[in-house]
N, C-alpha and C positions, 0 to 999 in steps of 0.2 A: 342530716336532712336539712334541706333549704328552709330557713326560718321565715322568709317572706317570698311569696310567689306573686309575680306581676303578670297578669294575663290580659293584655289590652287595657280596658278601663276597670278591670277587676283586680283587687289586691287581696291575697289571702295571707293573714298574719298567723302563722302556725302556732307559735308559742303562746300568743295571746288568745288564740281561737276567735279571731275577729275577721269579718268579711267587710271590705270597703269597696263600694261600687260608685264610680264617678266621684271619688273623693269623699263620699258620705258613708259613715258606718251604717250597716244594715243588720237588723236583728235577725238572728238565725238560730234555730234550735240545734241542740247537740247532735242529734242523729243526722240532720240535714248537713251540718258542717262536716261530720265524719264521711258522709257519702261524697260531698264535694271534694274534700281533701283526697280521698281514695281515687277519684277520677282524675284530679289534677296531677297526682303523683304518677299516674299510669297513662298520661295523656298521649303517649305514642302508640297506644293500642286500644282495641275494644276490651272493655272489662265486663265479664259475664255477670249475670244477675246473681248467680251463686257466690261469686267472689265478692261482689258488693255486699251481699248479705253477711258474708263471713267477716268482712272488714268493718261494716257499720254496726253489726250486732254480734260482737265476738262472744262465743260461748253460749249463745241463746238461739233457740229454734223459733223462728218467726215466719209468718205467712208472707208471701211475695208482695201482697198489696201494701205492706209496710214500706217496702222500697219504692213502690209506685207513688205513694203519697209524698215521699221525700223528693223524688225526681220532679214531681209536679210543683212542689214548693220552690225548688231551685230554678225551674223554668220561669216561674212567675217573676222571680227576682232578677234573673240574668237574661231573660229572653228565651222564647221557645226554641230557637235554633242553637242555643248555647250547648245543649246536650242532645246528641243525635242517637236515636234508637236504631240499632242494627238488628233487623229481624232475625229471631232465632239465636242471637248471640249475646246481646247485652247492650251497653251504652258506651258512648265515647264523648269526651269533652271536646267542644269545637270552638272554644274561645281563642281569640288572637293571642299568639305568644305561647301557646301550650307546648309547642315543640321544644322550647328551651326551658321549660319550667323546672325541670328536675335535673340540673346539671351534675349533682353529686353522684348520681348513679352511672354516669357516662354511658348512657344507652345509645346504640347505633340508631341512625334514622330508619324509619320503617322501609321495608323492601317494597318498591313499587310493583304492582301487579303487571304482568306482561300484557301486551295488547292482544286480546283474544278475539277472534272473529265472532261476530254475532251468532248466537245459537250454538256455539261450540263450547263444550266443557273444557275448563282449564285443568290439565293434569300435570303432575310432576312427581319425580322420585323424591322421597323425603324420608329422613330418619326421625321417627317419632318416639319420644320418651313419655311414658305415662306413669304416674306415681300417686301414692296416697299415704296417709298416716295410718298405720295398723291400729285397728280398734278405736278409731276416733270417736264414734258415738259413746263408747264406754268411758273414755277419758273425759268427755264433756259431761256425761251423767254423773261422774264421780266428783268433779270439781270444775264447773264451767269456766270460771275466770282464770283459774290456774292453767287450764288447757288452752284457753284463748291467748293468754300472755305468752305461753311457750311457743305456740304456733306463730304468733306475730314475730317473735325474735328469729325463729328459724326462717320464716318467709322473707323477712327483710335482710337478715345478715348472711344466710347461707344460700338462698335461692335467687332472689331478685338481683343481688349484687354480682353473682357469679355467672348467671346465664349469658349476659352479653359478651363476657370475655371469651366464651366458647362459641360465639357466633349463633347462639340460640335465639328463638323468638317465642316468648311466652304467649300461649293461647288461653290457658286458664290456670288460675293459681288459688286453689282452696285446699284445705286439709284433706278433703275427700276426693279431690281430683286435680292433680297437677298435670298439665299437658303442655309439651314444648316441642317445637319443630326445630331441627338442626339441619344445616346444609351439608354437614359431614357426619358420616356414621362414626368415624374415629372420635370426633369431638363429642358426639352424643354419649359414647361409652365412657370417655375420659371424664366428662362432667358427672355422669351418674356414679362412677366409682369415687370421684372426689367428694361428692355429697355424702355418700355413706361413710367415708373416712372422717369427714368433718363432723358428722352427727355422732360418730363413736367418740371422737375427741371431746365434743361438746358435752356429751353425757358424763364424761369424767371430770368436768369442771365443777367448782363449788357452786356456780350459778345454777347449773342444771340440777343440783341436789334439791333446790327449792322449786323445781319445775316438774311438769308432768313428764313421765318417761316416754319419750317419743321415739318410735322406730318407724322407718319407712320401707316400703317395698316398691320396686321399680320394674317396669317392663320396657324393652326397647325393640322396635321393629323397623325395618327399612323396606319400603314397598311403594307401589303407586298410590297416590292420593288424589282426590278430586277437590278443587277449591270451589266452594259454594258460598258466594257472597262473603269471602274472607274466612269462612269456616272450613276446616279440613274434614273430609269423610273418606271412607274407602278402606281397603285391606290393611294399609299401614297403621291406621288409627285403631282398627278393630283388633288386630293381632297384639299391638302394644297394650291395649286395655285388657285383653284376655291374659296376657303374661303377667300383668300387674296383679290381677285377681288371684292367680295361682301361686304367686311368689310368697315367701315367708318373711318373717322379720329380717330386715337388713339385707335382703337378697336383691340381686340384679339378675333378672332372667332375660334371655334373648333368643333369637332364632339362629338357624345355621347361616342364613344370608348375612346377618350381622357379623357372625363369627368369621365368615369368609372375607368380608371387607376389612375387618380389623386385624386379621392374622398377620403377624410379623410387624405390625405398625405400633402396637402397644405392648408393654410388658404386662400381660394379663393371663389368667388361667381360665380356660373354658371347661367346666365339668359337665359332661353330657348327662341330662336328666331323662332321656328317652323321648318317645313320641307321646305328645299330649294332644287331646282333642281341643280345638279352639271353638268354643260355643258359637261365637258370632260368625265364623267362617263355615262351621259344620264340617271341618276336615282336620285331620291330624297334622301337627307341625313338630319338627325336631326342636327340642328345647335344651338350652344350655344355661347353667349358672355361671356367672362371671365374677372373678375376684382379681385383685392385684396379685401378681406373682411372677414366677420365672418364665422366660421364653421357652425353656425346655418343657414346662407343663403345658404351654399353649400348643406346642407341637404334639402333645399327647404322649410323650415318652417319660413323664415323671415316674419315678419308681414307686411301686406299691408293694406292701409287705405280702408275701405269699401266705397261703392258708396255713402252712406248717408253723409259721411264726406267731400266730394269733389265735385267740379263741373264736369259735364259729357260732353263729346265732341266726335264727330265722324268726321273722315276725309273721305269724299266720293271720289270714284275713279275720277281722273282727266279726263276731256274730251279731247281726242286726235283725235276727228273726222276729223281734218284737215290733219291727217297723217294716211292714209288708211293702215290697217293691222298692226298698231303699237300701239295697245291698251296697250301692255306690257310696252311701253315707259312711259305712264302716270302712270301705276301701280308702276313703280320703284320710282317715286317721292312720290306717295301716301304712299307707305310702309315706305320710309325713314322718312317722316314727322311723321307718326304714331309712329315709333320707338323712335324718338327724343322727341316728346311730352310726351311719356310714362315715360320718365325719371323724369318728374315733378310730385312729389307726391301730389300736390294740384289739379291734374286733373285725372279724370277717363276716359281713352281713349278706345273707342270701337276697338276691334281687326279688322285687315285688312280683314280676312276671312268673317266677318259678314257684311262688307260693299260692297264686290265685286259684289253682285247681283244687285246693283244699277248702275253698269257701263253701259254706252251707252243708258240709258233711260232718257226720260224727266220725272222728278219726282217732286212731291209736297214736298217742303222742310219741311213744317210743319208736313206732314203725315210721312215722313221718320224719322224725329226726334222723333215723338211719338212712332213709331214702334221700334226704337232703344233705346228709353228711355233716350234721351239726350236733353239738351237745346241749345247746340252750334254745328254748323257744319262748317267745313272747306271745301270749294269747290274751284275748279280751272279748268283751261283749258290750254292746251299747243298747240303751233303751231311750226312747224319745217320747216326750209328752208335750205336744205343741212346740214351743220354741226351746224347751228345756231338754238337755241331754245329760244322761248319766253314763259314764264310761268306767268299766272295771278292767284293770290290766294286771296281769300276773307274769312273773318270770319263773319258768319251770326248768329244772335240771332233768333233761329227757330220760337218761338211763334209768332212773328210779322214780321219775315223775314227782320229785319233791318241789314244792313251791318255795322259791327262795325269797320272793318279794311280791307284795300285792298292794295295790293302791286304788282308791276310787276317786274319780274326778267328776265334778258337776260344772256345767256351763250352759251357754245359750247359743242358738243358731243365729242370733242377731249379728254376731261377729264370728262366723264359722271358721274362716281361715285363721283368724287370730287365735281362736280357741284351740284349733288343731296344732298350731305352732307351739303354744304354751304347753300342751299335753306332751308333744314330742320332746321338747326340751326337758321337761320333768322326768319323763320315762328314760331318756338317754342318760341323764345325770344320775338316776337311781340305779339303772341296770348295770352300768360299767363297773362300779366298785363291787357290786354283788358277784358279778361274773369273775372278777379278778380274785376276790376272796375264795370263791369256790375252786377256781383253778389252782390256787396256791395250796389249799387243803387237799385237793385231789393228788397233786404231784408229791406232796410230803409223805403220802402213804404208799408210794411206788418205790420199788428197788432202784438203786442209782447206777447200776452197772452200764446201762446203755442209753442214758438220757441224751437228748439233743440240746441245741442252743435255746429253744423255747423253754424246755424244762429247767435249764440252768437259770434262766431269768426268773422263772416262777419260784425256784428254791431260794434265789437271792432275795426276792421280795419278802419272803417269810422272816428273814433276819435283818432287813435293811434298817429298821428303826429300833433294834435292840442294842442301843448305843453302848460301846465299851465292852461288849460281850464277845464270846467266841463265835456266836451266831452272826454277829455283825462282820467279823473278819472273814468268815466263811462266805458271806454274801459277796464280798469283793472278789474272792477267788472264783465263785460261780459265774459272776459277770465277765471276768477276764476269760474264763473258759468258753463262755457263750460266744464271745467275739473271736476266739481262736477257731471255734467250729464254723462260725459264719461271720466273716469280717464285714459283710454288708448289712448286718442286722442293726438298723438305726436305733431301735428302742434299747438294745443291749448297751450301745454306746451312751445313750442318754442316761440310763440307770447307773452306769459306771461313773459318769460325770457327776451325778448326784451323790454317789457313794463317796467319791473323793471330796466333794464339797462338804459333806457331813463330817468327814474326818478332820478337815481343816477347821471348819466352824466350831466343832466340838472340842478342839484342842487334843485330838487323839493322835496327832502326828506333829513332830517338830520340823518335818521336811517340807519346806515351803514350795518345793518343786511339784508337790502334789496338786497345788492350785493350778499350775500350768497344765498338768495332766487333765484336770477337770475341764478346763477351757478347751483343750484339744479334743477330747471326746464329745463335749457338747456341740462343738462346731461340726465335727465329723457327722454326728447324728443328723444335724440340719442339712448338711450337704447330701447325705444319703436319702433323706426323705423330708423335703421342705414343706410337706403338707401335714406333718405330724404336729398337732397343736401341743401335745405334752412335751415333745422334744424341744420345740421352740420356747416353751416356758422355762425349761431347764437352762437353755442357752441364754435366755434373758437374765436369769438370776445369776448364773456363773459370770456373765459379762459385768453385772453389777458388782459382784464380790471381788473379782480378780482385776478388773480394769477400771472400775468406777465410771464406766460409760453409761450413765443413767438414761440418757435420751435414746441411745441405741437399744438399750434393754427394753424401754417402754415401747419402742417400735416393734420389737420382736413379740412382745405380749399382745399388742394390737393385731399383729398378723396372726398370731395363734387364735385369738378370739374371733377374728373375722372368719377363720377356717372352721372353728368349732366353738360357738358361743356357750356351749354347755360344759366346757372344760374347767372344772373347779380349780385344778392346779394352776392354770394360767391366771385366773382371777386372784388366787391367793398369792402367787409369786409376784405378780404385778403390785399387789398391795404391800408386800414386803419392801420392794424397791421404792415405792412412794413414801413409806414410813422412814426409810433411811434418808430421803430427801427432805423430810420435815413436813410432808403434805398429809397431815393427820386425818382430816375428814375424808379425803379421797381414798386413803388407804383403808379406813374403816368401812367405807361403803363397799369397796371391792372385796375385802375379806369376808364381810358378812354375806355378800352375794355367794361367795364360794361355799360358805357354811349352809346357806339355804339350798343350794344346788345339791350338796352332798352332806346331809345332816349326820350321817353315821360313818363319816370318812375316818380311815385309820390314821390320817394325818391331822386329826382334830387338835391334838396338842400343839402342832405347829401353827395352825390357824389361830388358836387362842394366844399364842406367843406373838403373832403379828399384831393382833388387837392390842396387846399390852405394849408392844413397841410403838405403835401409832399413838396411843394415849401418852406414852412417855415423851415423845417429841412434841406432843401438843401440850405438855406440862400439866396433864391431868393425872397426877401421880397416884391418887387414890384409885381411880379406875384402872390404871396400869397394873397396880398391885393385885387388884381383883382378878383381872384376866390372866395374869401370869401365875397366880396361885392355882387357878383352875388347870392351866397347862401343866404345871408341875405335879398336880395330883394325877393327871393322866399319864405322864411320863416323868417320873421323879429324877431321871438321870439326864434330862435334856439341858445341857449347859447354855444353849441359846436363850432359854427362858430364865435360867438361874442368874446369869450376868445382869440382865435388865431388871430382874426382880430385886436383886441386891441393891441396885442404885435407886429403884423406886421406893423400897422400904426406908432407905436412908432419908429420902426426900420427905417422907411423911412422918419421920421421927421414930420409926420402929428400928432403932439401931441394934438392939440385942438380937432380934430376929435376923437382921441383915448380916450381922457378924457370924451367926450360927450357919447361915446359908453359905457365907464366904468360906468358912472352914470346910464345909462339905465339898465345895468346888475345888479347894486346894487338895483335899484328900484324893480326889479322882484325877486331877490334873496338877501335880505338884510343881510343874515347871511354869505355871501360869504367872504372868506379870502384866500389870496394867499397861505399861509402856509398850510391850510387845503386842498386846491386844489392840491398843490404839493405832498401831502402825498398819494393821490389816483390816480393821473394822470398816465396813462400807458406810457407816453412819456419817453424815455430813456435819460440819460445824454450823451453829454452836452446840448442836444437840450432842455431839460426841464428847465435848468437854463436860457437859452435864453428866453424862454416863460415867466417864472416867473419874470425875471427882467423887461420885457416889461410891464407886468401887474402892477408891483409896480410903474414904471415910469408914468403910466397913472393915478395914484392916488388911486388904489384899496388897501384896508387895508391888512396888513400882518397878 
């Protein structure tokens, strides 16, 4: 940021927080200085009152008259004409030299308004982006200064600096209302996707760990707008605002008009979300969710797993009988859960429109499931008292109406859309492993003469983590048979890649070519279905293990999490890669998120191992030994935990226990050598040397 701003006879010394007028220092209160600085830094545009309140009183809710008092103070010192009031919009600094005051942001000059005949409205086609921070009032209520500092960094580093590079014009910039006009629809979409990517990357940094967890939602529309004294109104603005309000965490929603403009010009995926009523227009609009992705997916021909390959589930309309006339309220939760569950490619989810007819009726769940062709139902009810909402959700196995899972959620309508998104993520993360466990149990009790590819995968999952046993070997055979039956089954390829990875990582094979087979099947899975977050997470880990391409692996994880933020496996595997890179705190944050999303996960022993590995590279050896001890209690034969635990125990002086564990490792993998392990271990230096030295001290052969 510029340290000294010279605006005609006025000099603003930013670092010293001093105002000099005609060469004479002028006493100025802290709030007035903040307001003046905000206007000077944004001197190329009108700054709204809401934005000035956000900048001058960060994290504090104040009355508008506080701003009026500071503007009056500044006008007395600088002259009445120094700050221009733009009716209905805000204020603009009009001191000489303001156009060049902020050269570090490289802003383009303001676009001059066209010469419009008197009495004639100025209209133009514009691409409008509208965004906000999800749950901003809640973040402010929780920790006002933390929220304000977080938003300040995002506003300055991620938004203000990037908008001019995409040809955008900022109209308003507050946490609760970001509005930008772009001359190009393609640039509007590209900027929006970049912002979401940058926010995802930023949340993974150490700095963000000390900040509020900020997620944004974005709506994009292209339509006719009316210019009213510099302010934009009309359909384009209204539709963008409506899309923003119905978007979920990290989503970019748009219309079919935008999709048609952008088609074939950006590598992006447009997922249809159906027709949605736009409250401001009072008419329905086709809505699309947009992500970075392949051109094939933009054209709409990305492969989807057929019903025969996945478990089927329906979410019935939630009972809102306690809230008369508010059935729509339950529908909002139902629709959000359906949308989030649909991100999991291991599930076939019945569309919302097909389940609406069951709303408000006492139904036989088994009959409903038969009619819809599903085995699992998500049912629920909500009760509302003022702004407080209580939601009860259950997962039911329809054939015998067993309740597999139940949870109660309490929240507030103060942030309804944010609350809906949080509930949907929690339900999706809880339901998926419960369905998988039930499917595995179901198929194990069926005869095996005529099973298909899906049943083969389920049978494999039953033995996939019984390492070193006959069941583990059978799991590999089942996965190979599944692929022979259905070569295009992406998840079968991904599971087989993981099986080979476990064989290599656990020392169950001396054939190093199996690592190449793991990579081959992992990449095949991604090529078959690039929208499968679980398959992408496997590909990321195999890329880490076999090729040491850590950055490429992290990009795969981010793609997986952009597709399905509730994918616990992607959070955990990305944590493992980060631990190998020595990024302890980031790794711990991610794996603990995986454990929160799926607290009863069958892979919990591996999650605990990742925690131990992250603490080891962070040289927190006591903590590492604690995590790894828990992992081994859950799965005593997991060599991935054993190896790191041996080194951790050596580091904390528990040499006898380390040697005992080393002998157990040798008993199961007699060909183990420290040197051979060091050649394929994905852990980077100097952390790998720490690990290898610990193994040698425990008596393992070099």
